[in-house]
Chimera marker file (.cmm) of the C-alpha trace (Angstrom):
<marker_set name="trace">
<marker id="1" x="-9.480" y="29.414" z="7.666" r="1" g="1" b="0" radius="0.5"/>
<marker id="2" x="-11.817" y="27.026" z="5.900" r="1" g="1" b="0" radius="0.5"/>
<marker id="3" x="-14.132" y="28.212" z="3.183" r="1" g="1" b="0" radius="0.5"/>
<marker id="4" x="-17.853" y="27.516" z="3.389" r="1" g="1" b="0" radius="0.5"/>
<marker id="5" x="-17.482" y="24.846" z="0.708" r="1" g="1" b="0" radius="0.5"/>
<marker id="6" x="-14.729" y="23.103" z="2.680" r="1" g="1" b="0" radius="0.5"/>
<marker id="7" x="-16.933" y="23.199" z="5.773" r="1" g="1" b="0" radius="0.5"/>
<marker id="8" x="-19.813" y="21.601" z="3.885" r="1" g="1" b="0" radius="0.5"/>
<marker id="9" x="-17.517" y="18.938" z="2.427" r="1" g="1" b="0" radius="0.5"/>
<marker id="10" x="-16.230" y="18.089" z="5.906" r="1" g="1" b="0" radius="0.5"/>
<marker id="11" x="-19.769" y="17.979" z="7.294" r="1" g="1" b="0" radius="0.5"/>
<marker id="12" x="-20.930" y="15.759" z="4.438" r="1" g="1" b="0" radius="0.5"/>
<marker id="13" x="-18.045" y="13.375" z="5.131" r="1" g="1" b="0" radius="0.5"/>
<marker id="14" x="-19.004" y="13.204" z="8.820" r="1" g="1" b="0" radius="0.5"/>
<marker id="15" x="-22.633" y="12.640" z="7.850" r="1" g="1" b="0" radius="0.5"/>
<marker id="16" x="-21.814" y="9.775" z="5.470" r="1" g="1" b="0" radius="0.5"/>
<marker id="17" x="-19.499" y="8.192" z="8.035" r="1" g="1" b="0" radius="0.5"/>
<marker id="18" x="-22.141" y="8.366" z="10.748" r="1" g="1" b="0" radius="0.5"/>
<marker id="19" x="-24.824" y="6.901" z="8.463" r="1" g="1" b="0" radius="0.5"/>
<marker id="20" x="-22.514" y="4.054" z="7.387" r="1" g="1" b="0" radius="0.5"/>
<marker id="21" x="-21.781" y="3.272" z="11.030" r="1" g="1" b="0" radius="0.5"/>
<marker id="22" x="-25.505" y="3.138" z="11.831" r="1" g="1" b="0" radius="0.5"/>
<marker id="23" x="-26.151" y="0.988" z="8.753" r="1" g="1" b="0" radius="0.5"/>
<marker id="24" x="-23.435" y="-1.526" z="9.703" r="1" g="1" b="0" radius="0.5"/>
<marker id="25" x="-24.617" y="-1.634" z="13.292" r="1" g="1" b="0" radius="0.5"/>
<marker id="26" x="-28.207" y="-2.274" z="12.212" r="1" g="1" b="0" radius="0.5"/>
<marker id="27" x="-27.073" y="-5.066" z="9.884" r="1" g="1" b="0" radius="0.5"/>
<marker id="28" x="-25.238" y="-6.737" z="12.758" r="1" g="1" b="0" radius="0.5"/>
<marker id="29" x="-28.319" y="-6.472" z="14.971" r="1" g="1" b="0" radius="0.5"/>
<marker id="30" x="-30.162" y="-8.790" z="12.566" r="1" g="1" b="0" radius="0.5"/>
<marker id="31" x="-33.405" y="-6.865" z="13.075" r="1" g="1" b="0" radius="0.5"/>
<marker id="32" x="-33.302" y="-7.170" z="16.852" r="1" g="1" b="0" radius="0.5"/>
<marker id="33" x="-34.036" y="-3.496" z="17.338" r="1" g="1" b="0" radius="0.5"/>
<marker id="34" x="-35.504" y="-3.553" z="20.820" r="1" g="1" b="0" radius="0.5"/>
<marker id="35" x="-34.357" y="-0.389" z="22.492" r="1" g="1" b="0" radius="0.5"/>
<marker id="36" x="-33.706" y="1.162" z="19.076" r="1" g="1" b="0" radius="0.5"/>
<marker id="37" x="-34.289" y="4.698" z="20.309" r="1" g="1" b="0" radius="0.5"/>
<marker id="38" x="-31.986" y="4.276" z="23.300" r="1" g="1" b="0" radius="0.5"/>
<marker id="39" x="-29.263" y="2.577" z="21.286" r="1" g="1" b="0" radius="0.5"/>
<marker id="40" x="-29.361" y="4.703" z="18.134" r="1" g="1" b="0" radius="0.5"/>
<marker id="41" x="-30.898" y="7.902" z="19.472" r="1" g="1" b="0" radius="0.5"/>
<marker id="42" x="-27.563" y="9.632" z="20.034" r="1" g="1" b="0" radius="0.5"/>
<marker id="43" x="-26.265" y="8.712" z="16.584" r="1" g="1" b="0" radius="0.5"/>
<marker id="44" x="-29.471" y="9.826" z="14.892" r="1" g="1" b="0" radius="0.5"/>
<marker id="45" x="-29.407" y="13.103" z="16.831" r="1" g="1" b="0" radius="0.5"/>
<marker id="46" x="-25.835" y="13.664" z="15.602" r="1" g="1" b="0" radius="0.5"/>
<marker id="47" x="-27.001" y="13.051" z="12.013" r="1" g="1" b="0" radius="0.5"/>
<marker id="48" x="-29.754" y="15.629" z="12.485" r="1" g="1" b="0" radius="0.5"/>
<marker id="49" x="-27.284" y="18.110" z="13.985" r="1" g="1" b="0" radius="0.5"/>
<marker id="50" x="-24.906" y="17.691" z="11.040" r="1" g="1" b="0" radius="0.5"/>
<marker id="51" x="-27.783" y="18.200" z="8.599" r="1" g="1" b="0" radius="0.5"/>
<marker id="52" x="-28.777" y="21.357" z="10.475" r="1" g="1" b="0" radius="0.5"/>
<marker id="53" x="-25.188" y="22.669" z="10.247" r="1" g="1" b="0" radius="0.5"/>
<marker id="54" x="-25.096" y="22.025" z="6.494" r="1" g="1" b="0" radius="0.5"/>
<marker id="55" x="-28.451" y="23.753" z="6.055" r="1" g="1" b="0" radius="0.5"/>
<marker id="56" x="-27.245" y="26.759" z="8.062" r="1" g="1" b="0" radius="0.5"/>
<marker id="57" x="-24.177" y="27.107" z="5.821" r="1" g="1" b="0" radius="0.5"/>
<marker id="58" x="-26.412" y="27.188" z="2.752" r="1" g="1" b="0" radius="0.5"/>
<marker id="59" x="-28.703" y="29.733" z="4.395" r="1" g="1" b="0" radius="0.5"/>
<marker id="60" x="-25.737" y="31.959" z="5.259" r="1" g="1" b="0" radius="0.5"/>
<marker id="61" x="-24.594" y="31.854" z="1.628" r="1" g="1" b="0" radius="0.5"/>
<marker id="62" x="-28.075" y="32.822" z="0.396" r="1" g="1" b="0" radius="0.5"/>
<marker id="63" x="-28.225" y="35.806" z="2.757" r="1" g="1" b="0" radius="0.5"/>
<marker id="64" x="-24.894" y="37.213" z="1.526" r="1" g="1" b="0" radius="0.5"/>
<link id1="1" id2="2" r="1" g="1" b="0" radius="0.2"/>
<link id1="2" id2="3" r="1" g="1" b="0" radius="0.2"/>
<link id1="3" id2="4" r="1" g="1" b="0" radius="0.2"/>
<link id1="4" id2="5" r="1" g="1" b="0" radius="0.2"/>
<link id1="5" id2="6" r="1" g="1" b="0" radius="0.2"/>
<link id1="6" id2="7" r="1" g="1" b="0" radius="0.2"/>
<link id1="7" id2="8" r="1" g="1" b="0" radius="0.2"/>
<link id1="8" id2="9" r="1" g="1" b="0" radius="0.2"/>
<link id1="9" id2="10" r="1" g="1" b="0" radius="0.2"/>
<link id1="10" id2="11" r="1" g="1" b="0" radius="0.2"/>
<link id1="11" id2="12" r="1" g="1" b="0" radius="0.2"/>
<link id1="12" id2="13" r="1" g="1" b="0" radius="0.2"/>
<link id1="13" id2="14" r="1" g="1" b="0" radius="0.2"/>
<link id1="14" id2="15" r="1" g="1" b="0" radius="0.2"/>
<link id1="15" id2="16" r="1" g="1" b="0" radius="0.2"/>
<link id1="16" id2="17" r="1" g="1" b="0" radius="0.2"/>
<link id1="17" id2="18" r="1" g="1" b="0" radius="0.2"/>
<link id1="18" id2="19" r="1" g="1" b="0" radius="0.2"/>
<link id1="19" id2="20" r="1" g="1" b="0" radius="0.2"/>
<link id1="20" id2="21" r="1" g="1" b="0" radius="0.2"/>
<link id1="21" id2="22" r="1" g="1" b="0" radius="0.2"/>
<link id1="22" id2="23" r="1" g="1" b="0" radius="0.2"/>
<link id1="23" id2="24" r="1" g="1" b="0" radius="0.2"/>
<link id1="24" id2="25" r="1" g="1" b="0" radius="0.2"/>
<link id1="25" id2="26" r="1" g="1" b="0" radius="0.2"/>
<link id1="26" id2="27" r="1" g="1" b="0" radius="0.2"/>
<link id1="27" id2="28" r="1" g="1" b="0" radius="0.2"/>
<link id1="28" id2="29" r="1" g="1" b="0" radius="0.2"/>
<link id1="29" id2="30" r="1" g="1" b="0" radius="0.2"/>
<link id1="30" id2="31" r="1" g="1" b="0" radius="0.2"/>
<link id1="31" id2="32" r="1" g="1" b="0" radius="0.2"/>
<link id1="32" id2="33" r="1" g="1" b="0" radius="0.2"/>
<link id1="33" id2="34" r="1" g="1" b="0" radius="0.2"/>
<link id1="34" id2="35" r="1" g="1" b="0" radius="0.2"/>
<link id1="35" id2="36" r="1" g="1" b="0" radius="0.2"/>
<link id1="36" id2="37" r="1" g="1" b="0" radius="0.2"/>
<link id1="37" id2="38" r="1" g="1" b="0" radius="0.2"/>
<link id1="38" id2="39" r="1" g="1" b="0" radius="0.2"/>
<link id1="39" id2="40" r="1" g="1" b="0" radius="0.2"/>
<link id1="40" id2="41" r="1" g="1" b="0" radius="0.2"/>
<link id1="41" id2="42" r="1" g="1" b="0" radius="0.2"/>
<link id1="42" id2="43" r="1" g="1" b="0" radius="0.2"/>
<link id1="43" id2="44" r="1" g="1" b="0" radius="0.2"/>
<link id1="44" id2="45" r="1" g="1" b="0" radius="0.2"/>
<link id1="45" id2="46" r="1" g="1" b="0" radius="0.2"/>
<link id1="46" id2="47" r="1" g="1" b="0" radius="0.2"/>
<link id1="47" id2="48" r="1" g="1" b="0" radius="0.2"/>
<link id1="48" id2="49" r="1" g="1" b="0" radius="0.2"/>
<link id1="49" id2="50" r="1" g="1" b="0" radius="0.2"/>
<link id1="50" id2="51" r="1" g="1" b="0" radius="0.2"/>
<link id1="51" id2="52" r="1" g="1" b="0" radius="0.2"/>
<link id1="52" id2="53" r="1" g="1" b="0" radius="0.2"/>
<link id1="53" id2="54" r="1" g="1" b="0" radius="0.2"/>
<link id1="54" id2="55" r="1" g="1" b="0" radius="0.2"/>
<link id1="55" id2="56" r="1" g="1" b="0" radius="0.2"/>
<link id1="56" id2="57" r="1" g="1" b="0" radius="0.2"/>
<link id1="57" id2="58" r="1" g="1" b="0" radius="0.2"/>
<link id1="58" id2="59" r="1" g="1" b="0" radius="0.2"/>
<link id1="59" id2="60" r="1" g="1" b="0" radius="0.2"/>
<link id1="60" id2="61" r="1" g="1" b="0" radius="0.2"/>
<link id1="61" id2="62" r="1" g="1" b="0" radius="0.2"/>
<link id1="62" id2="63" r="1" g="1" b="0" radius="0.2"/>
<link id1="63" id2="64" r="1" g="1" b="0" radius="0.2"/>
</marker_set>
């Protein structure tokens, strides 16, 4: 079973990977961001979800 720290490390890795993917995709778009919300909305929502999971882990540790 993973420790809380291992969970956070895994979540941080996923977060960095997702942000790098968005960054590369934006660079390839050459500032043609019409439909930005439709195209990147899912990825950005995943970033927010990962951040929420990390925050919840820290909150759980504070409550203990």
